[in-house]
N, C-alpha and C positions, 0 to 999 in steps of 0.2 A: 263731258258727254255721259249720256244714260245708254249707249250702245251696247253696253254689256247689262244686260236685263234679265228679266225671266225666262227669256227665251233660251238662257243657256244651262237651265235644269232638263231639259229632253235631249239636248246636245250633247252634256255629261253623260246622262243615262246610256244612250245610243254610244257613243263611244266605249264607256266601260262594258257595256253587253259585248259589243263587237269584239273587244279587245282579251275578253274573258274566251269567246268561242274561239278566237284566232288562236291564242295559247294552248286551250285544249285540245283541238284538232291539230295542231304544229306539233304538240307534244306526242301523241299518239302515232303521227306520221314519222317523227323522227325516230321514235322507240320500236318502228319496223311492223306498224300494225297488231301489235302483241295481241293476244286473247286473253283477257282479264276473267278474273274469277268469278265476277259477277255475270258475265256474258253466258249464254245459253248453249246446249250444244249445238253445231251447223251455225252459229252466229260469228260472222268473221269482220263485221262492221260493230264499233263500238255505238253504243247511245253515249249522249251528252254525259248522262248519269254515271254511265260505266268508267268514262275518265274522270268524271268528278268523284268516284267514290276512291279512287288511288292516291297516289301521291300529290295530284293536283286537288283534293279536297280543300285546305285553304283560300285557294285562290278561287274555287267554285262558292263558298261560302261569302266570302268578301266581294266579288262580283257581283253576284247576285244581292248582297244587301244595297250595294252602292247603286244598281240600276233602279230598285224599286223603289229606295227612297227619293231618287232625284226623278224619277216618273210622277211618285205620287205628289210630290210638291209641285210638279207642273200640273196636275190635276187641282191642288189647292190654289195655286197662283191663278188660274184662270177662273177661277169661280172669285177669288179675291178681287181680279181685276173688274169681272164684270160688276161687282156689288159696287165696286167705288167708282163706277162708271168711265174708265179706262177703257174698255172694251164696250161693244153694245151689251145693255142690259137685258136679261130676260124679262120676257112680255106675260107671263103668267104663272099660274102655280105648277102647270105641268113643266114648265120649263125647267124652274128651280128643283122641283122634285127630281125629275133627270140628272140634273146636275149634282145634286146631293148625293143620288143613290148611285153614280158614276165614282163620285171619290170613295164611298163605302166600299161597292166593290173592287175597287182598286186595291183599297187596304186590304180586304182579303186576300186577293190575288199578289200582294205583296208578301202576305203572309204565309200563304202558299210555296211561292217559291224561295223562301229563305229556309222552312221548315223541311222542304225536299233536298235542298242542299245540305242540310245538317243530318236528315235522317237517310242516309245513303242506300242506294239499291241494293249494295253488298251487304249490309248489315240488318237494315230494316227494310225489305223488299215491299211489304205490305205497307207500311206506312208513307214509304216514298210514292206509290203509286196512288194512294188516296190524295198526298200533297200534289202531286203532278196533276191529278184531274181539278182539284179546287183550283190551283194556278189559272189553269188554260180556261175553265168555266167561268171564273170570275172575274177574269180580264175580257171575256168575251161580252158579258153581261155588260160590263162596264162601258165597252166600246159600243154597244147596240144604244145604251141609255143616251151617250152622247151624240149617236146618229139622231135619235130622235131630237134631242135637244138642237142641234145645229140645222138638222131641216126646219123645224120651226122658227128659228132666226131666221135663215135664209129666206124663208119664205115671207117673213114680216117685215124684215129689210130689203127685201130687193127692189129696184137693182144696184143699189149704192153699194152694197156689201157684196160683193161677188165672193170673197175670200171664204166666207162662212159656207157656200154650196162647194168651193174647192174641199175644204176641208171635211166636208160631210162625205162627197164622192171617194174621197181617201180612206176613209174610216169605214165608209160601207163595204169598200173594195177588200179592206182588210178583213173584216166581218167575215164575209161570205168565204172568202180565201183560207183564212184560217180555220172556218167550221169546217170546210169540206176537207182539208188537210188533217185537222184532230178526228174527223170519223173513219178517215183512212188509216191513219196511226192507230187508231183504239181497236178497229179491224184487223189490221196486219199482225199488231203487236201482242194484242190480247187472248183475240180468237183465234189466230192462225199461228200455231208455232213453227210453221216452215216458212214465215214471212218474215222474220226477225232483222233480216239485214235489210230489207224494204221498209220497215219500219223506222229501224236506226236512219236511214238517208230521211224520211219523212221529218222526223224528229229535229235533225240539224236545219229543214228546208224551214221549217214553222220558228224556229229560233231566230232565223236569218229575215224571215218578213214581220217578226214581232219586232226588227229595229225600227223597219220602215214605219210601223203603228207610233213609236215613240217619238221619231222625227218629224210626224206630220203635227205634233204639238208646237214646232217651233213657226208653223205657218199661223197658228193661233195666236203665240203669244207676241211675235213680232209687232204687231199694230199699236201696242201698248210703249214701244220705246219711243224717248223723245231725243231728238238730236239738240245741239247747241250752234248755233251759227252767230259769226262776228261779223258784225259792221262797223269796222275803224272809221272813228270820225275824222274827217277830213282828207279823206283818202283820195279824192278828186281835188282837192284844192291846190294849187298852184302856187309855190310860193309861201305857203303858210307859215307863221312863225313857230320857233322852237317850244313855246308855251302850247300852242295849238297840239302839237305832235305829241304831248304828254296828256293829252284829254284820255278820259277813259274809253275804252271799245264798248258800244252798244252791243249787249248779247241777248239772243232770245231763245227761248226753246219752242219748239215744234215737234208735232208727231212726224215720224221717219214714213209713215204712209197713213193716209186718211182711212183708206179701206179696213174696214172693222173696227175703227176709232170709238169709243164710246161719246157721251153727250158730253163730258168732262174733259174731251182732247182739246176743244178750243179754250176752255177755262183752264187748262194747263199750260196754255201760252205764254210765257213769264218773261214779261220786258221788264230789266232790270240795268244796274250800271254795275261795273263790274270796274275797281279801279286796279288796275294793272298797264303796263305798256303795250303799245301796238307792237304789232308783227306783221310786216309785211313781205 
C-alpha cells in the first residue's frame, strides 16, 4: 500500500509542534507559574519564548526545526505532485509563480522560527523580536500566495475538484485569523507595556491556530495516495482444483480519492500480477 505517503509530512509537523507547545506550557504550569528573568515587570503569563529561553531551550530548538522541516517538505511535495500530474496541475504562469513564491516564503518563515528559538528573548531580545516578525510575516505571505493558487485552481477545475475550494477556504480563514491575532499581539506586546499578559495569551493562541494551518496540507496531499486492491482468482469458484488456488492474485493500484487527482492518476492505475499465495 501507499497509504503512508506525502500527507504524513504535515502530520509529523503538526504533532511535533503540538507536543512541543504542550510540553512547554505544562512545564511552566507544573513549576508553579514562575516569573522568568526574561519577563517584564507586571507580566505574570509567560510567552512561549520565555519558557523556551529557560531550561527547555533544547526542546524549543529541536521542536521548531522538526516542525518547519516537515512543513516545508509538504510545500515541496505539493509542488512536485502537481508537476508530476499526481495532483491537478497549475494552469498558468501566475499559478506556478504563486506556488514557487509560497515555497520561498515558507523557507524564510522556517529560518525565522529556527533563529528565534536559538536567539532567545533573554539573551538576544532584539534579534528574537526581529526573527519572530520574520516568522509570522513570511508564513502569512506564503499562505496568501497559496490561497491565490488554490482559488485559481478551484475556479478552473470546478466542479470536479471541490477539495481545492475547501483547502482554499481553510487557508483563507487562517490568513484572516492569524493576521488579526498578529496585529493584536503587536499592539499589546510592543506598544502597550500594560498588556503583556494579553500579548502572551495571544501568542499561545497564534501558535495553536498555526497547527490547524499545517494540518490543512493533509487535505492537499491525500488525493495523491494510491491503494492496492487484491482480486483473488478463483474466489467465487466452487470445487476449484488445488493448482488453481495457487494462482497469483490480481493486484491493482488506484487513487484513494479521485478528487483533486491529476491527469496521471488514471495512468498510475497499474494492473499487474503478483506471485504470492492467496489469503481468504
